[in-house]
C-alpha positions as CSV (number, residue, x, y, z in Angstrom):
1,M,-7.9,12.8,-3.4
2,I,-7.4,11.3,0.0
3,S,-5.9,13.9,2.3
4,L,-5.6,14.5,6.0
5,E,-3.4,17.5,5.5
6,D,-2.7,19.2,8.8
7,Q,-5.2,17.2,10.7
8,V,-4.5,15.6,14.1
9,A,-5.2,12.0,14.9
10,I,-5.1,10.1,18.2
11,I,-4.5,6.4,17.7
12,T,-4.5,4.1,20.7
13,G,-2.5,0.9,20.7
14,G,-0.3,2.5,18.0
15,S,3.1,0.8,18.5
16,R,2.4,-2.3,16.5
17,G,0.0,-4.0,14.1
18,I,-3.0,-2.2,12.9
19,G,-2.3,0.9,15.0
20,A,1.2,1.3,13.7
21,A,0.2,0.7,10.1
22,T,-2.6,3.3,10.5
23,A,-0.4,5.9,12.0
24,V,2.1,5.6,9.1
25,L,-0.6,5.7,6.5
26,F,-2.3,8.7,8.2
27,A,1.1,10.5,8.2
28,K,1.5,9.8,4.5
29,A,-1.9,11.4,4.0
30,G,-0.6,14.5,5.9
31,A,-1.8,14.0,9.4
32,N,0.1,14.6,12.7
33,I,-0.2,11.8,15.2
34,L,-0.4,11.2,18.9
35,L,-0.2,7.4,19.4
36,T,-0.5,5.6,22.7
37,Y,1.2,2.3,23.6
38,A,1.0,0.0,26.6
39,R,4.5,-1.4,27.0
40,N,6.6,-1.5,23.9
41,E,8.4,1.8,23.9
42,K,11.0,0.7,21.4
43,A,8.3,-0.2,18.8
44,A,6.5,3.1,19.4
45,K,9.7,5.0,18.8
46,E,10.3,3.2,15.6
47,V,6.8,4.3,14.4
48,Q,7.6,7.8,15.5
49,E,10.9,7.8,13.6
50,E,9.1,6.5,10.4
51,I,6.6,9.3,10.7
52,A,9.3,11.9,11.2
53,V,10.9,10.8,7.9
54,L,7.6,11.5,6.2
55,G,7.8,15.1,7.5
56,R,5.0,14.8,10.0
57,K,4.9,15.1,13.8
58,C,4.3,12.2,16.0
59,I,4.0,12.1,19.8
60,I,4.2,8.8,21.6
61,L,2.6,8.4,25.0
62,R,2.6,5.4,27.3
63,A,-1.0,5.2,28.6
64,N,-3.5,2.6,29.9
65,V,-6.6,4.2,28.4
66,A,-8.8,1.7,30.3
67,K,-8.5,4.3,33.1
68,A,-10.5,7.5,32.6
69,K,-7.8,9.8,34.1
70,N,-5.3,8.4,31.5
71,A,-7.6,8.9,28.6
72,K,-8.2,12.4,29.7
73,K,-4.4,13.0,29.9
74,V,-4.0,11.7,26.3
75,V,-6.5,14.1,25.0
76,E,-5.1,17.0,27.0
77,K,-1.6,16.2,25.6
78,A,-2.9,16.3,22.1
79,M,-4.6,19.6,22.6
80,Q,-1.5,21.0,24.3
81,K,0.8,20.0,21.5
82,F,-1.4,20.4,18.4
83,G,-4.3,22.6,19.5
84,Q,-6.9,20.4,17.9
85,I,-8.1,16.8,17.5
86,D,-9.8,15.8,14.2
87,I,-9.7,12.0,14.4
88,L,-9.8,9.3,17.0
89,V,-8.9,5.7,16.2
90,N,-9.8,3.4,19.1
91,N,-7.5,0.5,18.3
92,A,-6.0,-0.6,21.7
93,G,-7.2,-4.1,22.5
94,I,-6.4,-7.6,23.7
95,W,-7.5,-11.1,22.6
96,T,-7.1,-14.0,25.1
97,H,-8.4,-17.5,25.5
98,G,-11.4,-18.0,27.8
99,E,-13.4,-21.1,28.2
100,M,-16.8,-20.5,29.8
101,G,-17.1,-22.4,33.1
102,K,-13.4,-22.0,33.7
103,M,-12.8,-18.4,32.9
104,S,-11.7,-16.3,35.8
105,E,-13.3,-13.0,36.6
106,E,-9.9,-11.4,36.2
107,I,-9.7,-12.5,32.5
108,W,-13.2,-11.3,31.8
109,N,-12.7,-7.9,33.5
110,E,-9.3,-7.3,31.8
111,T,-10.8,-7.7,28.4
112,M,-13.7,-5.5,29.1
113,E,-11.5,-2.8,30.7
114,I,-9.1,-2.6,27.8
115,N,-11.3,-3.3,24.8
116,L,-14.6,-1.6,25.9
117,N,-13.8,0.7,28.7
118,G,-10.8,2.1,27.0
119,T,-12.9,2.9,23.9
120,F,-15.5,4.6,26.1
121,H,-13.0,6.6,28.0
122,M,-11.3,7.9,25.0
123,I,-14.5,8.9,23.2
124,N,-15.9,10.5,26.4
125,A,-12.7,12.6,26.7
126,V,-12.4,13.7,23.1
127,V,-16.1,14.5,22.3
128,P,-16.3,17.8,24.1
129,Y,-13.4,19.1,21.9
130,M,-15.0,17.8,18.7
131,K,-18.3,19.2,19.6
132,K,-16.7,22.6,20.2
133,R,-15.2,22.6,16.7
134,H,-18.3,21.0,15.2
135,F,-16.1,18.3,13.5
136,G,-14.7,14.9,14.2
137,K,-14.1,11.4,12.9
138,I,-14.2,8.5,15.4
139,I,-13.3,5.1,14.2
140,N,-13.6,2.1,16.5
141,I,-11.8,-1.1,15.7
142,S,-14.3,-4.0,16.4
143,S,-14.1,-7.5,15.0
144,T,-16.1,-10.2,13.1
145,A,-16.2,-11.8,16.5
146,G,-18.4,-9.0,17.7
147,Q,-20.9,-9.9,15.0
148,R,-21.0,-13.7,14.9
149,G,-19.5,-14.6,18.3
150,E,-16.3,-16.7,18.8
151,A,-16.1,-19.9,20.9
152,F,-13.5,-19.9,23.7
153,H,-13.3,-16.1,23.2
154,S,-16.7,-15.1,24.3
155,H,-15.3,-12.3,26.5
156,Y,-13.5,-10.8,23.5
157,A,-16.6,-11.2,21.3
158,A,-18.8,-9.5,23.9
159,S,-16.4,-6.6,24.2
160,K,-16.4,-6.1,20.4
161,G,-20.1,-6.5,20.1
162,A,-20.6,-3.8,22.6
163,I,-18.2,-1.5,20.6
164,I,-20.4,-2.1,17.6
165,S,-23.5,-1.1,19.5
166,L,-21.7,1.9,21.0
167,T,-20.7,3.0,17.5
168,K,-24.2,2.9,16.2
169,S,-25.6,4.7,19.2
170,L,-23.1,7.5,19.1
171,S,-23.5,8.0,15.3
172,T,-27.0,9.3,15.9
173,E,-26.2,11.1,19.1
174,L,-23.3,13.0,17.6
175,G,-24.4,13.5,14.0
176,N,-25.8,17.0,14.6
177,Y,-22.3,18.0,15.7
178,N,-20.8,16.9,12.4
179,I,-19.0,14.0,14.1
180,N,-18.9,10.7,12.2
181,V,-18.7,7.5,14.2
182,N,-17.9,4.3,12.4
183,S,-16.2,1.0,13.0
184,V,-13.8,-1.2,11.1
185,A,-14.4,-4.9,11.8
186,P,-11.4,-7.1,10.7
187,G,-11.4,-10.9,10.7
188,W,-8.0,-12.7,11.0
189,V,-5.1,-10.3,10.6
190,D,-1.4,-11.2,10.5
191,T,-0.3,-9.1,13.6
192,D,1.3,-9.7,17.0
193,L,-2.2,-10.1,18.5
194,S,-2.8,-13.3,16.6
195,A,0.9,-14.4,16.1
196,E,0.8,-17.4,18.4
197,V,-2.2,-18.9,16.6
198,L,-0.9,-18.1,13.2
199,R,2.4,-19.9,13.9
200,N,0.4,-23.1,13.3
201,Q,0.7,-23.6,9.6
202,K,-2.2,-26.1,9.5
203,F,-4.5,-23.6,11.1
204,V,-3.3,-20.8,8.8
205,E,-4.2,-22.9,5.8
206,E,-7.6,-23.8,7.2
207,A,-8.3,-20.1,7.9
208,R,-7.1,-19.1,4.5
209,K,-9.4,-21.5,2.8
210,G,-12.3,-20.0,4.7
211,I,-11.6,-16.5,3.2
212,P,-13.0,-16.2,-0.3
213,I,-10.2,-13.8,-1.3
214,G,-7.8,-16.5,-0.3
215,R,-5.3,-14.8,2.0
216,I,-4.9,-13.5,5.6
217,P,-4.6,-9.8,5.5
218,T,-1.7,-7.6,6.8
219,A,-2.1,-4.7,9.1
220,E,-1.8,-2.4,6.1
221,D,-4.9,-4.0,4.6
222,I,-6.9,-2.8,7.6
223,A,-5.3,0.6,7.7
224,G,-6.5,1.5,4.3
225,P,-10.2,1.3,5.2
226,I,-9.6,3.1,8.4
227,L,-8.0,6.0,6.4
228,F,-11.1,6.0,4.1
229,L,-13.4,6.5,7.1
230,A,-11.1,9.2,8.5
231,C,-11.0,11.3,5.3
232,D,-13.5,13.6,3.7
233,L,-14.6,11.0,1.1
234,S,-16.6,9.3,3.8
235,R,-18.2,12.4,5.2
236,H,-21.8,11.0,4.6
237,I,-21.1,7.7,6.3
238,T,-21.8,7.2,9.9
239,G,-22.9,4.4,12.2
240,E,-21.5,1.8,9.7
241,I,-19.5,-1.3,10.5
242,L,-17.0,-1.8,7.6
243,N,-16.2,-5.4,7.4
244,V,-12.6,-6.1,6.2
245,N,-12.4,-9.9,6.2
246,G,-12.0,-10.9,2.6
247,G,-15.6,-12.1,2.5
248,S,-15.3,-14.7,5.2
249,V,-18.1,-13.2,7.3
250,L,-21.0,-11.6,5.4
251,V,-22.7,-9.5,8.0
252,G,-23.3,-5.8,8.5
């Protein structure tokens, strides 16, 4: 029943982790993909090759979407190659340490530019095309940190909290254009983003015990809910924050 047959999805930060898992799952559901990456061309090409084996098309594009001109180029490339854009997954993001009172302006700005500004620029670039077709699915990857806060990562939490507010605001603004805007909010996920922390087995065990389901999810565990929000089964859902955290944070 879940099908994205012949739809086109842009996925930012698609070379690894949640982005890569989502790209492959979307391809399995029938979508063609344009994925962006920041640095790791080798990993991006591996995702592209995996999607090609599935019989779908995948374009990879190195782009810092924190800059408006780059986001515009990504959207223009997708339109040039595919002629339409049905789905946008704003996944590109960073997670760094930042202690208040010691955090530099550069660290704060970097997080806001990549996590928040990148999301804004991509949406701002793609919405005119979605409005014209009177259809679109926008899925923003936020975080439990954006709902409850996160000590020593306040800059990250602030960026993700802003994404949550952006999601809710745009769901009402764009609803009349048949554009659904939702967010998936993971907790801990076993990806490169959290790899350094999750190398600490004592911490992993403590984190696992704080998750009622009793395990730290994989990127594929997050990709499934993203696919649900991208497909027609979720056509009457908009402005929602879908928590995918194993029950560790019970907020909406």
